[in-house]
C-alpha positions as semicolon CSV with decimal commas, in nm:
position;residue;x (nm);y (nm);z (nm)
1;M;9,856;7,462;4,628
2;K;9,921;7,703;4,919
3;P;9,835;7,584;5,265
4;G;9,489;7,745;5,355
5;T;9,352;7,725;4,977
6;K;8,984;7,609;4,950
7;L;8,913;7,345;4,633
8;K;8,505;7,285;4,516
9;S;8,477;7,001;4,337
10;V;8,363;7,011;4,013
11;V;8,083;6,690;4,037
12;C;7,931;6,678;4,356
13;D;7,914;6,917;4,706
14;T;8,280;6,819;4,801
15;E;8,491;7,084;4,915
16;V;8,839;7,094;5,121
17;M;9,077;7,327;5,239
18;V;9,477;7,223;5,211
19;I;9,641;7,170;5,570
20;R;9,950;7,069;5,391
21;A;10,043;7,122;5,062
22;G;10,224;6,911;4,739
23;D;10,264;6,944;4,342
24;A;9,974;6,724;4,288
25;V;9,646;6,757;4,120
26;V;9,379;6,663;4,346
27;D;9,081;6,491;4,181
28;C;8,735;6,459;4,270
29;G;8,507;6,177;4,151
30;G;8,773;6,167;3,847
31;K;8,772;6,522;3,778
32;P;9,014;6,801;3,909
33;M;8,928;7,033;4,188
34;A;8,917;7,388;4,159
35;E;8,902;7,656;4,320
36;E;8,565;7,821;4,167
37;R;8,287;7,602;4,119
38;P;8,165;7,591;3,760
39;A;7,826;7,719;3,652
40;E;7,712;7,308;3,528
41;R;7,885;7,007;3,731
42;A;8,093;6,739;3,509
43;A;7,948;6,351;3,520
44;I;8,108;6,192;3,843
45;D;8,346;5,831;3,780
46;P;8,201;5,525;3,896
47;A;8,508;5,453;4,048
48;F;8,565;5,762;4,287
49;A;8,255;5,771;4,408
50;E;8,262;5,636;4,769
51;G;8,167;6,011;4,869
52;T;8,370;6,199;5,151
53;R;8,284;6,275;5,520
54;M;8,303;6,625;5,675
55;G;8,574;6,667;5,950
56;K;8,774;6,413;5,794
57;R;9,172;6,485;5,653
58;Y;9,278;6,278;5,407
59;V;9,610;6,227;5,306
60;D;9,808;6,072;5,066
61;A;10,053;5,771;5,106
62;A;10,388;5,909;5,138
63;G;10,201;6,222;5,364
64;T;10,306;6,490;5,139
65;L;9,982;6,629;5,078
66;E;9,693;6,647;5,362
67;L;9,302;6,803;5,273
68;L;9,030;6,862;5,532
69;C;8,692;6,770;5,422
70;V;8,502;7,122;5,522
71;K;8,183;6,964;5,295
72;A;8,090;6,616;5,184
73;G;8,009;6,466;4,918
74;Q;7,981;6,199;4,664
75;G;8,295;6,203;4,537
76;S;8,597;6,036;4,688
77;L;8,918;6,197;4,665
78;A;9,234;6,111;4,443
79;V;9,584;6,200;4,333
80;G;9,693;6,066;3,972
81;G;9,425;5,803;4,006
82;T;9,562;5,699;4,408
83;A;9,254;5,730;4,679
84;L;9,331;5,883;4,913
85;Q;9,324;5,756;5,252
86;T;9,131;5,931;5,590
87;K;9,372;6,035;5,829
88;D;9,381;5,792;6,194
89;A;9,352;5,978;6,520
90;K;9,715;5,965;6,715
91;P;9,629;5,738;6,988
92;L;9,642;5,977;7,373
93;P;9,929;5,884;7,565
94;S;9,883;5,666;7,849
95;S;9,819;5,770;8,165
96;D;9,982;5,551;8,471
């Protein structure tokens, strides 16, 4: 994966853009994501059906992978069976 790559879920409408790449395979809804959506969708894994939210950034625990959700869907994102977390916004500096 390279930054700028667009990945599509094979189980729902979720689409993400790679911001920071790693060597991991990204899953959505329990199935690996692909650059092209297949003609028929696979079944979603209920353990990974929390959904994604458009405009949110998702990161792994180590911070080596960052994805931007460009189209929301029913599947949740994971790497190696571990769910990705939404990235919190950086707090603005206080103005004194």
